[in-house]
Structures are given as structure tokens and as C-alpha cells.
N, C-alpha and C positions, 0 to 999 in steps of 0.2 A: 504494500500500500504506500503510495507516494502522494504528496501535495505539491503541485507545480503551479505557481502564480495563481492560486485560487482555483485550480482545476484538479479534481480528485480523480485519481486513477487506481483501480483495484486490480493488482496483479493476479490474485487468485481467480478472478472471474474472466480474465481475458480470453481464455480458450473456451470457457463454458457459456459465456453470456449469449443469450438469445434475444436480447432487447437492449436498446439504449434509451436512457432518460437523461436529457441534458437541459440546462438552463441557458437561454440565449436571449438576445435583445435586452440585456440587463442595462437599465438606464437609471442613473441618478438624476432626478428632475428637481433641481433646486427650487424652493428652499427646503422642502420637507419630504419628498416622495421618492420611493424606489419602485421600479416596475421591472418585471421579467416574464418571459414566456417559458412554459414547461412543455417540452416536445418529446414525444415518444416515437421510436422507430422499432418496428418488429424485425428482428434479425433471424427469425427461425427459417430454416431451409424450405424452399418451395416444395420439396418432396414430402415434408410432414403434412402440409395441406390442411391441417385441422385447427391450429392455434391462431386463428385470425380474428378472434373476438375478444376485445379488451373488457375485463371485468371490473377492476377497481385499482386504486393506488393509495398508499400512505407515504408521505414524504416529509422529512425533517431537514431543515436548513439552519445553518448557523451564520449569523451576521457578526462582523468584526466587533470586538469588545469596545471600540471607541465610540460606537453609535448607540444611543439609548433607544430601546424598544418599549420603554415604560409608557403605558397608556396609548400605544400606537394603534391605529386602525388598519385592518387587513381585509382585502376583498379578493376573491378568486373568481374571475369571469371566464366562461367558455361558450363560444357560439358554435363550435364544431360538434360538441357532444349533444345527445338528445336531451331535451328538457325533461325534468322530473315530473312524472304524473303519479300522484298518489293513488294507490289501489288497496283495497282491504286485504286482498289475497297476496299481492306481490308488488315488488318495486319494478317499475317499467321505464325508469330513466336514471340519470345521474344527478347526484346531489353534492354540492360543495360544502366542506367543513373547514374552518380555519381557527387557529389558536396561536397565541403568542405566550411563550413560557420562558422568562428570562431573556436570553439572547437567541432563543430557538424559535423558528417559525415552523409551525406544524400545519400541513395541508393534507386534507383527506378528501378523496373523491369516491363516494359510495356509488356502486354501479347497479345495474338491473339484475334481477334474479334469474331471468331466462336468457338463453342465447339469442332468441329472436330480437330482443331489444338492445343487445350489446352493439357497440360501435365496431365496425369492421376495420381492422388494421392490416393492410396487405404488406407483404415483406418489403422492406427497404423504402417504404413511403412514409415520410414524416407526418405525424398527426399532432396538432396543437391541442394539448389537454386543457390549456387555459392560460390566461395572462393574469398575473398576480400584481396587485398594487398595495404597497405598504406606505401608509401616511403617518409620519412621525408627529408627535405632539410638539417637539421643539425643532428648531432649525438645525439642519445637518452642518456640523462645524467643520468637518474635514472630509469632503466628498472624495478626494483622491485616495483615501484609506479604505473606502468601502470594498468589502469582499463578501461573497456568498460561497459557502462550502457545505457539503453534505455532512450531516451528523453521523459519527462513527460509533460503534461498528455498524456497517451497512446491513449485515445479515440480520440484526435484531431491530433496526430502526426504520428500514425501508421495506415497502412491499409493492409488487407490481404483478398483478394477476391477470391471466387470460382464461378464456373458456374454449373448449374443444367442441367441434360439431359432430364428433363421433366418439364412441367409447374407445379408449386407448390406454396403453401402459407406458408410463414415463418413470424412469429410474426405479423400476421395480414396484411402482405404485399404480394401482388400478384406478382410472378416472372415468366416471360416467359422463354422458353428454350433458353439457351445461355445468359440470363441476369446475371450480376455480383451481387453476394451477399457478403457483408462484414461479414466474419466469425468472431464470437467472439473468440479472440485469447489470449493465455497466452504467455508472453515473458520472457526469462531468458538468462543468459550469464554465461559461465564457467569462472573459474579463468585462467589467462594467464600463460604460461610457457615461460622460457627464453632460447634461444639458443645462446651460446657464439660465438664469432668470430671464423670462421673456421681457423685451424692452422695445419701446417705441419712442422715437424723437420726431416730433412733427411741429416745429416752431415757426414754419413759414406761414404767412398770412393767407387766408382763403380769398380768392378772387371771384367776383361775380360779374357776369356780362349778360345783358339782354340780347337774345338772338332772334327775336321776331316770333310771330305766331304764338304769342303768350308763353314763351319758353325762356328759361334762365339757365345759363351754363355756369356751374361752380367748378373751380379748379383749385387744387392745392398739391403740395409736394412734401413727402416725408424726407427726413435726412438720414435716418437709421431705423432698421427694422430687424429685430431678432425674435424669432418665434420658436416654440417647441413643437414636438411631434403632435401633441394633442391640442394645439392652439385652435380655437374657433372664435376669432375676434375680427373686428373691422370697424367701419365708420357708420354713423347714423346722422342723417340730415334733418334738422329741425327748421321750421319756418313760421313766421308771423307776418301780417301785413296790415296796412292802414292807409287811408287816403292821403294824397300828396299834400293837401293843405295842412296836415298835422306833422309834416316832416321835421319841423324844428321844435316840436313840442314833446318833451320827454314824458309828460303825463298821459299822452295818447297811446303809448306803447304798453301793452299788457305784459305780464310775466309768463303768460301761457304761449307755448310753442306747439305747433302741430308736427308730427313726424311724417315726413314725405318720402323718405327712402332709408332702407337699412341694408347692411351687408348680408343679412339673412335672406332677403328677396332679390337683391341686386349683386350678382357675383363679383362685379368689378370693384365693389366697395370693400371686399374682404381683404384683410391684411395679407400681403404677399411674401413677407419675409426677406425683402431685398436689403442686403447688408448696407448699401450706400443710398438707400431711399428709393422711392418710386413716385410717379405722378398719378394722381387720382382725379376723376371728374365725374359729374353727374348732370344730366339735363333734366330740369324740373319744369313741368307744365303748370303754370299759375292759373288761378281761377278767373282773374279780372284784370283789365287794363286800368290805367290811371291810378295805380297803387304803388306804394313803397313796400318792397319785400325785404324782410330782415331774415338772414340765415345764420344758423349756428351749426358747426360741424363738431360732433363729439365722438369719442372712442368708447367701444363697449366690448367686453369679453363675455361671450355667451356660455362659456364652459362653467364658470362660477365655482371652480374647484380651488381649494386652498393652494394647490400647486401652481395655479395660473395667476399668481400675483404679478401683475404687470408693473414695470417701471415705465411711467409715461411722462413725456414733456410735450404737452399739446396746448397750442394757443387757445385761450378761452374767449377771445374777442369775437365780435359778430361782424358781418358784412352786409351791406344793403345795396339794392339796385331798384331802379324805377322801371315799371312797365308803362310806356307812354300811352296817354289817352289819344291825343292828336297824332296822327301818323305822318303828317306832312311837315317836315322840318323847315324847309325854306324853298323858295322859288325865285329865280332871277333870269333875266334875259341879257345876253351880251353879243355884240355891242348894242347899246340902246341910247340914242337913236341908231338905226342901222340902214344900210344901203340895199345891197342885193339880197343878203341873207343874214340870219341871226341864229343863235343857239338858245333854246329853252332848257335850263338846267333845274332839276328839282330833286330833293332828297326825301326818301321814304324811311320812316323809322320802323316800318313793318310791311309785310306783304299786303297789297291793297289793290282794289279796283280803281283805276286812274282814268280820268277824262281831262284832256287839255283842249280848250275851245277858244276861238277868237270871236269877239263880239264887237260890233261897230258902235258908234256913238249913240245910236237910238235903240240899242239893245237887240239888234238882229244878229243871229249866228252866221258868221261868214264861212267858217270851216272848222272841222274837228282835226286837231293836230295829232292827238293820241287818244285811244280808247281801248282799255283792256286791263288784264291783271298784270301787275308788275311786282318784282321781288324787292325786298328790303335793300336799300342802298341808294346810290346816286345814279340818276338817269339823265340823258341828254337827247333832245329832239330838235332837228333843224327846221327853220321857217324860211321859205323863199318869199321875197317881196312880191313877185308876180302872182302868188297865190292870194294876196290880199286885195288885188284890183287897184283902185285909185284911192284907197283909204290912206289918209295921212296919220291917223291916230286910231288904235284899236285897244281893246281891253283883253288881256290874256287871262282866262279863268281856269284854274287848276283845282279839281276836286279829287279827294281820295277817301275811300271807305275800306276799312280793314276787312279782309276776306273772312266770311263765315262768322261775323260778329256784328249783328244788327243793333246790339244794345249801345254801341259807341256812335256818337254824333259824327257827321261828315266833317272832314277837314277841308278847308277851302282857302285859296289864296288868289288875289286879283292883282295883276301887274299892268301898268300903263305902258304901251309900246308905241314908239314913234318911228316913222320912216322918213329918210331924207330923200327929197325929190330933186 
């Protein structure tokens, strides 16, 4: 029997062992948690053909003496084994039992009574018996010193039983179908790895930009992200709004914010674990024009486990943006007065239905320069003098109505245009 770097090797069982039980994915998750997988491999020869049904197991592990297990909590989860179903006559599934005694972790998996409900373990195919999570009461002081080893002597402290699908004789012992046989087993444990405390640094200010069609684009960047294997965290977007006339009044702003997006519904808001930070954005559809929208970006950890204590540096200030009511920002004609031709330039703050018309001095429509749906942005339309006939003075009337928003009043601008003769 030898102990090499936390890995137990049993010389006496090397030639006789028909199964392997090993601890793998051992992770020290600061500040208080240790997790590991218990994996079983059936090493019985294909020719035996009968010992393919795992019955039960009892396992004892020893944690290094520098880490206190006092009042620790231990849970053993397994999604690969059958769920326990209670029956008056017999056990039809697997049940997990856990106990901590001093520095010893005791794990028991009680199996089904019949072979029909037992888990099939084909030769040389790893089977995850469960993942164990040990949560300490106090912070782990020296994670580099953490070791897990099997309690010795193996022969008296560990058990790993299989069932046979047929009556057979093993080592001079007669076994009926569904009898339990204690399989000679080799035990080992991998070296642990350490996951640092999850951390997020996001001190850059959130930017907000109105993008038209009652949509607001929010953007921000993190500077550092460090997540653990179990992290389920990200950003939540909060919003409130009020009329523009109250923009300078702090009393008009309520303390209530509505939640408009979360990382649990929007995958792009989930924390990515980028060591040097990452860019995030979300496009929010707002309910009304003519309002000031105030946004707040917060961070949330949905796991809510003690192990998931995040160190966060997140700006707690808010950002605001205006969804414009009037969609026509400006209109002008150049040159004015003009000779042969001129350019009509207008800017839309939103997608709109636009009409540009020329009216003479007595109110008659001379021509329609533009009529149709136009995108948000700056637009330019040429006017030719010959199109206006002999008029020396016309009124250029520009109207704009936001698309699919009849509740907003029409925006209109009137420009006097002169022609040189």
C-alpha cells in the first residue's frame, strides 16, 4: 500500500481488482466549498458476462487535518442513477446517505433489491455514481493543502457490490441471481484544482442612445470577469420614465424601476467570463414617445449559493435618454434665394411618413417634392427652378408622422423660398 501525492494505490489488489473507484474533478471552490465526482469502472472480463449490475457502495474519505469539517454540510447528487421509489415490499432505486465524523467523510449509496432495477455497468465504461459537495462553515484558509484520500484499511472501510444475472460460483462461494457480490476494487483520487472567488469589475459608465422606432440601445463594457464552473450570473436592466417637462425636477422621479431585461431571458446578458472584459448591449423597446427614460444596469447571481460570493465593482449611477415626440428636427433650403436649382435638407429623429410640398402665395399646391416613408437620419431632395413656373416666392411645407404611431401629433415645418430671376 502506497500514498503518492494524495493518490492511494493498493498493491494487494492490483492483480485481483475487478473494478475501479476513483475521485476526479476535485475542485476547491473558494471561499468554503469542495466538490468531487465519484466514478466507477467495471473491470470484470467480458467472458464473465454476468456482473454488470451495480448494487451499492460504502465509501470513506479523509480530508487533510488542516481543514475543519466541524458543522460542515455535505450533499451527494447523482443524475445517472435511478431515482429512489419507495415500495412496501422492496427498494426499487438508489438512495444517498452522507455523514461527517471528525475528518472523515462517509458516503453511502443504498441500491435496489432486485437486479431489474440495478444500474447496468458495462466493462470499461465509466459510470458517474455522483458528485459530492462539501460546504464548510468557515473559510478555507489554505486551499493549496487540500487533499482527499481513502480511509484505510480498504478491506474493512470500503464496499463496492455488484449483482449477477445468473447463478454463479465466485471464489468458492455460491451466488444466486440478484445476490450482492463485493467486487475486488482499486481506489484512487486525483489531485484537486482551485477555483478563485468569482469576480466582476464593471466600472465603465453605461451609454444610452435612441435608435428610432421607440427603441433605446444600452451599451457598457466590463474590465475583468472571473467566473467559476457553477456560475449562473449576469446583468439585469431596470427602467423608469417620465414626461420631458419634468426632466429637471428630481421630485418627479419615483424610486420604482421596472425590469425590462434579464440575463435569464436574454442570453447575451449572461456573464461570459472574459478575463480582460467584454462588451454588452441590449435594445429596449419603450412604450411612449416624448418621454425621458432612466436606466439602471445591475448585476445578479442566480445561483444564490454561499460558494458564489461575488466580488463586484459595478457603477451604480443611472443613464437617461429622450425618446423624441416631434420627429422633424430641422428643415432648410440652400442656397436661398436660388437660381436654377436648390437642395431641401431635413433631419428625421425617427422613421416617418414624409411629405414635402411647394405652395404658392395664395395657398395652391404647385408640386409635391417628396412623399413616402423615410428612415431616421438626414435627407436631401433637389428642387429645379423650372418646376416652379414663374413663381418668385413659394412656401416649402414639410410634414412628418412617425410610422405606426397615430397617438403622436404631426411634425411640420414651413420655409420661405425665393428664386432669383
